[in-house]
LUMLUMDREN-923569 format. One record per residue: residue in one letter; x, y, z of N, C-alpha, C, O in turn. Coordinates in steps of 0.001 Angstrom, whole numbers, plus 500000, padded with zeros to 6 digits. Atoms other than C-alpha are relative to their C-alpha. Layout:
# LUMLUMDREN-923569
AXYZXYZXYZXYZ
...
END
This chain:
# LUMLUMDREN-923569
M500975498697500040499925500118500060500973501165499866500927502005498968
Q499133498787500227502714502450500765500777500100498981501295501191498744
K499063499815501048504695501533497813498892500637498869499246501435498001
T501026499285501110501394502479495701500017501363500231500082502091499241
R500079498522499606501290505794497375501237500777499500501164501868498934
N498568499399500356505075506522496777499878500169498423500264501198497870
I500088499793501581504330505876492954499200500934499785499507501718498888
G500977499037500513501437507964492880500505501756500509500010502797500076
R499475498808499719503404510795494534501046500311498988501175501416498461
N498880499647501052506315510406492229499600500586498634500357501287497963
I500505499862501549504185510795488962499866501672499672500107502068498531
P499730498552500236503985514711489296501062500370500021501255501373499335
N498584499574499987507610514966490047500565499452498618501293500249498027
K499691500334501256508274512889486815499486500827498932500257501226498058
I500398498991500968506019515049484764500719501482500011501069502073498990
L499276498903499952507618518118486171501438499873499271501809500606498354
N498631500125500685511164516816485323499903499892498627500642500536497882
A500063500181501732510250515852481865499527501366499456499933501723498350
L500133498529500638508866519421481349501167500791500151501339501620499258
L499000499208499736511885520958482678501082499679499278501871500527498860
G499104500408501000513997518747480724499729500452498426500666500592497640
Y500458499731501356512142519640477492500280501415499817500688501807498724
V499875498607500236512347523338478144501548500196499985501953501093499245
K498526499888500138516139523053478584500487499750498420501384500433497927
T499468500229501359516491521558474932499136500706498881499477500674497699
T500696499194501033513918523640473175500518501384499932501544501752500505
N499707498678500136513785527274472066498966500577500425498056500615499597
I501086499275499629511392529185474144499632501112499338498436501216499066
P500504498809500830511389532496472268499430499470498872498366500029498606
M500717500359501075510473530566469153498671499527500316497809499751499466
W501158500512499673507620528914470946499065501203500270497871501131499980
I500861498793499708506381532447472073499761500668498630498699501252498415
T500470499434501349506674533601468399498824499167499242497951499699498555
M500889501073500688504713530534467154498524500224500614497498500149499939
L501252499705499245502035531365470034499455501171499476498269501203499149
S500327498843500586501999534794468792499129500034498801498079500671498717
A500569500383501402501155533610465155498803499391500200497840499795499548
T501515500698499541498313531433466569499198500867500432498085500825499909
V500906499048499445496804534188468488499700501006498984498552501452498991
F500518498953501071496806536678465530499307499316499045498303499890498624
S500588500747500981495810534077463095498516499889500347497622500300499607
C501381500121499557492737533206465167499176501273500022498045501225499540
L500527498681500011491812536859465658499290500196498635498092500368498413
L500492499661501353491828537313461947498999499264499341498188499770498565
V500768500894500698490117534244460954498415500339500711497475500545499944
Y501096499700499043487285534912463695499370501350499150498268501237498613
S500342498719500425486903538531462351499584499764498645498615500476498382
A500362500254501336486498537288458660498910499262499877498123499395498940
T500988500959500268484242534473459521498947499944500863498025499167500615
W500957500045498881482204535216462691498562500068499677497714499468500338
Q501432499920500493479058536129460814499347498896499400498134498841499199
N500499501189500451478841532840459443499839498659500838499496497538500463
G500145500897498985478927531124462677501558499694500344502482500359499876
N498664499983499401482001529607464608500718498897499541501820498615500010
R499013501245500748483072526502462367501241500210499774502072499423500227
N498800499724500450485896528103460938501056500208501240502149499643501259
I499037499630498915487510529454464167500124498758500744501199498565501313
I500045501272499230486692526083465771501140499089499344502067498597499986
V498977500820500765488650524203462992501168500575500099502106499790500234
Q498712499405499924491389526635463142500725499707501240501886499301501277
M499462500213498428491845526375467043500304498523500128501332498147500692
S499685501415499732491571522629466916501099499318499122501677498277499436
A498734500275500816494166522458463979501250500292500642502214499527500679
C498790499619499553496550524451465648500458499198501425501631499010501747
A499718500819498833496150522417468990500615498565499613501535498088500277
L499582501168500414496688519223467204501398500232499286502128499241499297
G498882499526500632499650520943465307501098499966501120502098499250501089
Y498941499900498936501459521920468519500009498522500729501124498193501134
T499759501492499457500996518319469946500809499172498965501674498424499420
G499162500579501021502503516951466889501424500539500081502432499833500036
A498772499503500077505128519423467027500951499706501189502167499628501014
I499417500526498821506047518434470678500694498685499731501881498431499939
I499530501370500024506158514848469822501314499931498941502315499286499250
L499032500110500861508349515320466758501151500817500416502179500491499822
S498905499237499441510728517817468531500898498961500886502128498976500932
T499284500676499098511397515107471082500798498664499241501637497952499793
M499624501265500775512120512379468259501531500312499495501843501460499177
D498713499799500833515789511905466872499373499894498402498833498886497947
Y500173500081501281515186512949463290500505499256499019499969499105497921
E499282501090500736517737510493462026499049498681499951498696498145498901
Q500794501197499854515678507595463270498528500304499359497876499361498912
L501280499806500643512471509273461953500228499723498276499407499175497541
G499540500151501581514411509350458274500087498442499788499793498039498663
E499882501392500298514978505497458695498430499592499652498284498625498905
L501405500594500191510991505071458578499583500579498781498380500693498549
W500455499405501067511180506716455293499026499427499128498348500141498389
Y500882500842501064509200503968453398498393500175500660497310500215500077
I501654499754499483506272504472456013499541501395499951498344501638499799
V500390498772500273506308508036455810499494500312498486498392500707498106
G500405499689501575506533508358452009498756499018499660497738499510499174
G501054501197500466504295505192451387498611500634500410497714500847499594
G501310499248499524501507506878453731499478501192499236498300501358498922
C500317498701500700501666510175452004499425499688498570498381500181498141
I500350500392501363501453508693448604498628499378499941497848499711499048
L501360500734499958498412506495449452498927500896500173497843500773499602
L501213498917499571496456509475450927499871500945498709498754501367498408
V500235499094501218497172511650447680499431499378498944498761500003498122
A500568500635501088496265509016445455498500499621500382497655499414499512
A501600500076499698492919508492447391499268501107499472498068500989499226
T500938498856500386491916511886446267499629500047498494498793500828498039
Y500445500377501313491864510560442640498594499460499914497780499728499031
V501301500632500038488976508570443582499063500604500756497944500846500303
L500969499455498913487446510036446697499946501578500066499076502163500712
G499778498677499445488736513675446508498815500872499565498050500674498621
F501138498796500437486422516762446524500708501348499988501780501600500537
T499535498583499864486907520276446008499543500776501496498572500333502109
S500254499640498853486911522503449138498856501052499885498034501146500796
Y501105499386500143484595524976447750499690499929498391500469499435497576
E500605500110501307482529525317444550500769500691498948500457500350497807
Q499258499350500899484990527565442707501543499730499733502330500307498982
A498522500328499864488203525737443571500237499298498821499341498781498153
D499612500527501250490250524471440817500656498400500086501286497916499146
D499340501249499874491345521006442120499037499065501183498300499603502010
R500600500848499346489948517965443842500953499377501010501304498200500931
A498788500315498956492469517762446736499625499603501341500442499491502255
W500504500238498503490514516944449671499370498686500199498780498096499294
L500604501366499463489419513798451649499202500260501134499531501133501937
N500631500039499032486780513215453913500075498802500878499462497747500717
I499705501034498878488081511321456977499197499918501298499450500742502177
F500661499924498830485760510479459622499158501252500250499003501788501348
G500878498668499956483505513466458726500932501395500184500423502494500403
V499060498800499945486746515843458845500490500155498572500917499169497972
S499149499705501213488043517487455637501396499961500194501846500411501247
F498414500082499747491774516900455233500576499981498571500088499226497730
Q499252499772501162494179517967452339501287499228500190502163499805500834
P498925500808500052496805515122451998501275500686499284502417500297499529
S498703499470500501499134517264449986500687500916501066501906501088501042
E499307499339498789499876519302453003500686499237500906501655499719501492
L499260501187499158500933516218454951501264499726499078502408499692499533
M498972500560500814502937515207451991501258500985499956502402500537499875
K498842498967499992505091518513452008500992499447501337502217499344501286
I499159500352498681506227517351455619500609498588499776501791498401500066
G499408501288500469506716513723454457501074500201498985502102499528499051
F498916500095500581508670514831451809501281500852500355502293500715499667
I499021499468499236510905516964453837500787498947500687502015499018500655
I499297501155499389511766513735455787500535499087499142501637498589499372
T499423501075500909512167511438452960501145500555499158502221499958499118
F499060499319501000514056513724450495501353500473500811502483500394500329
S498736499722499018516433514873453322500701499090500364501899499256500592
Y499222501184499661517211511450454174500722499511498774501887499126498872
H499491500443501258517810510515450548501182500902499675502262500421499332
L499049499043500386519749513605449940501277499852500713502398499958500217
A498762500017499061521912513140453026500952498874499830502164498972500020
K499207500898500457522869509754451932501049500046498927502131499459498948
V499167499802501208524217510877448594500995500847500482502164500595500190
V498885499114499668526031513659450160501106499438500762502273499685500457
K499150500790499332527577511349452847501015499246499131502221499161499361
A499234500904500978528701509166449984500959500597499145501758499896498525
G499231499313500849530416511921448177499498500039498529500298500364497651
Q500636500223501337528037511433445068499052501088499640498253500836498738
I501016499126500252526035514661445066499997500378498442498966500662497832
N499876499641501323527482515365441595499987498743498940500128498934497732
A500084501100500959527222511861440082498671499899499261497601499847499868
V501489499838500703524502511895437311499127498996500486497942499299500621
P501126501177499659522893508538438433499331500341501288498123500189501471
Q500697499597498765522365509750441845499165501160499859498034501119500342
L500843498935500490521107513051440591498585499790499286497558500456499420
L501154500329500576518785511396438508498888499408500820497695499701500751
M501020500306499014517385509382441311499244500905500942498074500725501278
L500393499093499288517037512214443372498743500789499267497670500933499855
L500821499369500800515160514062440685498627499258499765497522499795499686
G501238500827500015512863511062440335499327499883501136498108499718501180
H500694499860498393512269511165444100499008501291500042497863501308500494
A500724498474499866511152514867443795498854500006498956497945500826499088
M501110499766500874508899514200440809498929499138500421497864499242499813
I501111500735499633506825511685442627498754501014500567497605501045500126
P501161499064499475504978514450444821499411500782498899498217500919498630
I500533498738500977505054517065442056499014499571498959498035500238498623
G500806500644501024503658514622439425498574499767500474497594499930499747
M501088500451499366501093513540441823499030501231500230497845501224499897
I500890498758499592499886517078443077499450500553498569498285500939498479
L500493499519501265499713518134439286498892499195499382498005499701498694
L501332501086500282497365514989438661498821500600500540497809500740499853
Q501196499389499351495081516645441308499634501407499415498593501892499859
G500358498768500425495022519983439407500393501141500906499877502255500806
D499558499078499167496820521727442069501224500622499623502237500058500037
T498722499614500697499485523863440241500835500786501052502059500902500988
G499410499000498852500179526138443347500936499312500788502117499611500966
T499141501009499097501186523261445604501105499348499190502206499235499729
A498945500517500652503169521653442908501053500970499663502187500521499498
M498878499028499934505137524877442507500794499980501235502025499992501217
V499249499928498733505941524896446137500789498853499948501977498976500247
F498994501221499822507272521361445919501126500148498979502168499567499283
M499019499762500929509366522302443014500921500856500390502100500584500162
L499036499019499371510928525243444643500676499450501230501867499664501451
M499528500650498663511299523325448013501270499068499510502326499187500132
T498978500863500623513520520728445943501172500850499591502308500538499946
V498876499050500310515581523574444502500719500474501055501940500321501095
I499422499435498741516231525203447729500880498848500784502003499191501153
M499357500992499666517323521742449121501125499565499395502065499144500068
F498844500321500861519643521035446307500837501152500119502029500869500007
F499061499022499823521163524426446802500843499752501180502062499917501114
S499279500401498632522245523460450234500734498824500098501391498567501106
S499406501122499866523510520369449423501612499924499380502272498889499468
G498768499819500755526857521679447436500090499235498690501125498750498232
I499913500423501388525768520439444163500736501086499053500803502287499313
S499145499213501051527836521754441158499020501051499321497877500805498934
W500715498840500758526854525275439646499678499438498516498723499941497924
K500241500070501292527058523607436231498726499390499831498074499674498826
Y501331500559499954523966521562437033499021500771500146497960500550499563
I501021499055499464522169524464438628499885500745498613498805500735498023
A500303499553501602522858526306435105499299499568499022498599500237498262
A500675500824501030521730523466433100498596500005500359497754500320499517
A501461500034499699518564523136434865499326501351499823498148501401499467
F500690498655500271517858526849434637499821500130498427498765500669498095
V500020499871501361518375526771430835499153498989499418498686499215498302
L501051501141500355516241523662430417498561500452500377497607500155499658
F500983499325499643513672525572432386499297500920499159498091500961498914
L500339498940500782513707528400430294499531499573498677498646500165498059
A500594500544501420513386526175427051498908499400500253498354499067499206
A501184500800499905510469524443428444498943500877500296497795500455500159
L501255499033499795508379527593429379498966499974498926497770499825499179
P501013499943501152506842527782425873499079498633500079497854498685499968
I500732501168500028505906524031426125498924500026501305497744499713501151
L500852499778498806504499524661429832498934500813499663497809500404499952
W501075499093500350502489527512428560499014499427499170497831499523499495
E500877500573501087500933525837425707499145498755500543497953498588500284
Y500593501492499890500179522354427057499824499685501424499129498705501696
V500278500416498577500238522292430827499435500981500928498774500635501907
I500664498962499059499280525632432377498338500097499708497915500500498624
P501493499702500478495399525685432507499719501324499460500527502239499610
E500397498770500654493560528399430661499546501172500904499613502356500574
F500336499153498811492312529963433904501241500581500451501338501803500557
Q498683499505499418495868530232435222500728501095499035501291502125499405
K499223498937500942497217531896431956499101501280500095499694502347499938
Q500659498776499950494388534440432322500370500757501236500398501987501193
R499753499271498650495278535310435953501247500504499917501556501513500551
I498592499479500066498899535607434912499969501362498880500705502342498997
L500044498853500967497988537958431930499396501376500531499735502502500168
V500746498912499764495722540101433586500850500860501050500664502074501139
V499135499398499086498365540902436331500945500923499185500853502130499406
Y499003499597500882501063541862433863499696500904498879500417501844498544
N500620499251501065498920543145431059498507499871500087497837499041499471
P501526500019499839495409543999432223499101500223498790497889500013498772
Q500906499925501363494333544738428661499955498732499445499350498680498374
A499992501379500412494737541107428088498754499213500357498550498103499866
G501113500690499226491606540161430012499001500841500540499038502061500377
D501071499152499452488591541240431771500314500197501446500370499215502187
E499633499757498575489454542729435030499021499476500966499454499014502021
A501023500526499251486265541691436530500177498561500481499922498097501593
D499921501461499724487120538060435973501544499796500543501721498942501413
G498748500228499662491012538370436375500449500674501327501171500094502138
L499281499123498974491762541030438876498825500470501173499052501305502049
Y501080499623498865488474541301441039500363499885501474500242500709502381
Q499607500304498580489752539522443929501180500895500525501143501423501637
Q498717499494499516493203541049444113499780501693499969500287502403500838
T500415498668499927491847544557443181499324500565501412499729501540502046
L500691499571498835489361544709446090501123499584501378501088500186502451
G499067500287498752492174543106448473501006501012500176501419501292501301
R499095498932499850494571545840447600499249501346500460499828502174501164
M500819498834499294491759548510448352499880499888501522499974500886502236
A500285500250498567491119546758451858501605500397500730501793501114501713
L498502499704499384495002546909452577500145501521500042500556502053501073
G499577498322499984495290550741451690498941500539500909499245501579501494
S501075499289499131492000551500453694500337499811501452499647500358502312
G499779500087498337493608550460457123500958501019500447501150501157501655
G499132498871499503496078553364457177501192499430500841501837498473500411
V498957500306499335498588553047459817499662499049501221500464498168501530
S500530500780498828496645551476462842498613499241499719498003498648500609
G500918500736500249493888550065460921498499500497500501498489501389501348
Q501251499771499592490054550347461429499513499182501419498511499575502017
G500313500582498745489879548020464492499615498611499692499366498246498543
W500230501379500231489212544431465047498434499859499830497672500572500483
R501391500008500600485823543379463418499316501188499650498105501341499811
Q500504498715500359485499546797462172500427500333498541500203501444498061
G499541499652501222486989546513458819498794499851499023498117498823498987
Q501365499752500890484227547519456293499900498927498951498831498340498783
M499963500910501100485313545234453380500093498593500595499414497696500096
A499951501243499156486316542329455931498584499524500537498234498345500476
Q501365500367499480482751542496457518498860499923499122497784499431499463
S501099499983501079480776542965454337500274498700499310499362498269498605
E499623501171500680482469539839453048500061500193498432499608499386497620
I499921499651501370483175541452449840501204499366499174501150499062497983
I498838500775500774486610539901449064499655498693500142499293498270501240
P500339501412499887485999536349448175501341499253500663502499499536500355
E498887500780499186488063533834450606500951500806500565502138500485500513
D499147499075499598489435536738452194500610499296501533501656499748501999
Y499357500791498900490050534283455437500922498954499501501548498370500386
T498904501026500536492256531903453371501121500745499332502055501265499941
D498904499326500743494289533331450547500361501408500294501514501838500317
F499894498536499821493648536905451249499920500491501505499441501595501762
I500083499794498583493943536797455113500994501444500253500791502212501194
F499218498823499580496611539575454948499410501225499668499844502303500075
T500837498560500384494137542101453454499033500238501273498530501344501468
V500917499883498824492035541414456711500782500698501044500313501552501797
A499095499452499047495029542211458703500315501514499542500425502383500407
G499653498646500250495826545370456705498773500986500286498879502119500756
E501308499041499888492239546744456772499721500283501590499441501406502010
E500365500024498613491701545922460522501116500701501072500910501505501981
F498800499592499283495198546449461874501112500858499655502069501187500355
G499105499198500706496859548486459359501311499711499860501705498547499945
F498500500198500154500450548971458848500679499280501020501565498454500803
I499456500693498590501273547864462313499714498524499853500602497677499946
G500308501509499974499336544582461947500890499319498941501614498369499236
T499346500797501001500797543670458525501546499792500296502133498761499968
S498641499831499618504295544666459833500300498790500937501215497981500783
L499901501069498934503743542405462856500015498682499276500874497934499743
I500128501159500588502983539440460605501237499694499145501739498571499156
V498601500095500739506119540073458249500884499787501028501727498938500740
I498905500292499198508219540111461343500053498683500617501105498072500804
I500304501252499386506716537084462910500731498950499031501633498199499404
L499644500857500819507241535242459726501577499979499565502162498958499204
L498467499684500270510869536681459105500752499253501194501763498562501074
T499339500526498556511662535657462791500088498199499567501143497568499617
I500135501430500090510479531915461917500998499503498896501594498432499011
M498964500457500770512665531807458957501390500246500183502175499428499702
I498753499925499665515823533312460209500229498972500930501282498367500732
F499449500961499093515760530849463248500101498728499187501137498087499361
T500024501113500874514996528006460747501533500020499198502236499009499193
L498680499915500642518189529132458763501133499719500917502031498956500562
R498950500123499143520377529381461848499990498695500475501129498236500550
T500219501486499741519357525906462894500576499182498801501349498247499011
A499281500803501059520324524590459565501431500245499810502203499359499444
F498420499857499893523671526133459722500874499336501259502087499135501206
K499611500493498944524178524712463043499825498401500287500305497765501226
A500561501205500094522713521489462288501190498820500383502317499228500101
R499157500920499747524723518260463403500526498988498902501535498289498992
D499534500836501114524795516482460106499070500809498787498378501823498884
P500542499357501567523568517173456313498408499756500292497658500716500116
M501367500230499949520107515546457061499180501038500815498060501460500528
G500833498904499288519256518027459708500198501384499141499278502202499139
R500070498832500670520366520788457586498961500098498817498322501120498564
F501202499915501185518035519798454533498723499953500535497721500370499955
M501512499895499457515275519295456836499601501418500328498471501833500069
C500065498466499525515545522835458091499727500794498699498819501625498669
M500165499307501253515875524075454482498951499758499297498624500613498473
G501069500448500391512995522228453515498781500729500578497935501243499846
F500859499087499209510863523893456070500222501602499666499222502291499465
F499901498716500429512269527265455258499541500258498766498945501311498538
G500631499936501321511421526562451652498427500329500061497887501291499516
I501535499930499930507715526015452520499736501437500332499183502132499480
V500424498867499383507409529160454763500399501200499169499674502195499174
A499403498714500717509570531605452468499221499961498685498772501043498306
I500714500001501212507830530411449133498492500496500052497950501250499244
Q501395499723499998504323530550450402499841501211500417498901501790499872
T499939498604499720504957533914452075500292500914498808499651501953498655
I499663498957501341506416535543448815498751500017499173498144501067498964
F501079499939500629503667534357446844498520500430500481497651500927499765
N501280499289499611500827535223448953499932501366500124498918501990499811
L499924498726499898501997538467449681500178500703498552499818501870498400
G499957499671501372502720538837445923498376500257499425497918501213498800
M501571500010500350498951537981445417499163501171500531498310501861499973
C500842498749499222497798540420448037500420501364499402499569502241499260
L499648498686500592499840543298446499499960500135498636500470501107498079
V500219499924501512498891542415442888501268500166499297501298500876498292
V498872500020500932502561541851441773500209498595499539501114498344498743
L499873501206500524501917538094441359498593499379499785497686499788500509
P501297500504500160498959536049440083499325499131500965500024498472501734
V500508500718499036496532534384442064500087498567499788499493498101498815
I499782501409500261497537530723442415499764499093501124500281497975501110
G500720500614498866495817529601445682501160499476500919501258498271501146
I499155500210499054498621529699448027499797500821501262499955502042501232
T500115499566498746497962530320451636501237500674500863502378500213500813
L499038499471499126499839532538454081500448499142501289499630498885502172
P499730500960498990501740530341456436499892500356501343500515501345501729
F500290499922498562500652530130459997498868501115500297498629501358501480
F500866498937499898497934533011459374498828499730499280497784500165499766
S501202500206500623495495531788456768499142498891500530499721497942501058
A500835500922499478492370529758457739500402498583499189500740498625498007
G499901501157500683492808526085456904500734498858500976501900498979501353
G499637500851498966493060522988459259501225499375499557502290499468500167
S498682500868500555495413520799457090501202500780499940502295500394500354
S498558499026500153497824523641456357500476500391501308501657500156501561
S499458499671498658498082524947459925500560498807500579501785498784500704
M499656501232499458498294521499461432501489499626499631502383499641500478
C498946500374500511501055520396459153501204501003499996502330500506500032
L499052499024499775503079523753459333500552499528501249501724499156501199
Y499465500191498797503483523018463047500851498685499999501914498603500614
F499296501121499899504517519592462438501352500123499351502260499371499706
G498845499754500430507243521054460237500990500878501215502164500642501498
F499512499232498893508092523444462966500779498932501026501975498967501315
G499468501198499110508581520391465271501171499379499401502088499158500192
L498773500431500587511176518981462780501028500633500333502041500089500773
V498836499059499797513185522126463097500486499927501434501690499972501689
L499681500092498518513108521855466900500631498786500189501510498817501050
S499245501041499751514289518422466730501466500226499536502421499809500192
V498764499745500408517116519589464688500942500845500978502125500597501209
Y499432499095498918517905522335467250500368499301501045501530499278501449
A499687500717498600517551520237470266501309499073499846501994498850500845
R498716500967500285520482517815468596501112500638499330502023499936498892
Q499115499548500597522502520295467192501517499724500391502433499654499571
N498668500247499393525485519617469643500214498625500017501334498252500364
E499827501476499792524972515864469544500680499558498920500688500207497874
V499388500588501073527035513450467558498980499174499006498102498425499434
S500808500687500858525433512164464457500078498634500061501077498021500435
L499815501352500389524344508801463657500471499726498737500559500699497989
Q499702500362501197525456507027460743498765499396499161498144498355499376
I501285500573500755522733506959457963500434498859499175499615498244498491
END
């Protein structure tokens, strides 16, 4: 009986010791930064959607909670051991994306792709999870090639390119060109950090330029062509069709001034004039209701996350850790550039959300998973690497 009581008394101490141990190995300022992003995101999503009920904010908060849970679990795992499970991680992601070809549906009527699944009554976008799976599997593959000193060997490069083409090709088959572009640029960034010869980079750039006419003629959908043309040549199309959303978004941004019109006081946000302002155009809601101060805060938070990720990459104990950080950096940087470009009407609308701020359960949850991988690298940057 006494032994049972002692065990019961020791449980709180063990939990406390585990928490203190975790605090010592993690980065508290970055957790505060992430929490700031979460709070600000929820304020913006609620403001843009509250008139239609609480579903969107409940989904956002639930996704963030699941994301934080996953981030903590992943940050306590050794990422090299996680890489050893590449066949499970990669296979699971491939099966989920493949399921969308049969069971997939669009997230809303005007969506361009059938990239969503209904899992036990919950909508889920497998391509977002595939981004995290790709970071793990491609980093593991790339690290093996680099450690073997074969990064510039043509057979190995072809195998790596084949690895990258699996998710890119599958996402293109879904009709999601925006996400496929994110995968392509993630791959480029991870290759850049691997020490690959510049002659291959130059050759790839030349081939890309040569392929542009073919891509424009046979790959890029007509509606995407129209979106591109009206941004850079408005006379090429009807502004009501091509620039309607972006023009309204830019008006909302400009109307916020320095400090904004106030939370839930933005005239355009509260009138639901801008289509999908709580997802792709959440930045315009921030500009209208919180002004230049609010949009600057978003940029500062995202830059802080990116700088921390790059610093962790440079201090990683091994190539795999570096590549994982660069992959996550690629997601955040690419999506931030494209999303802000859309909102500022310097890039066409291609359906890319603003990391950590746009509404979207799958996107938000998986981004936190990616952050957990970076924290795993951070916690082990001074440890001795295992042999891959």
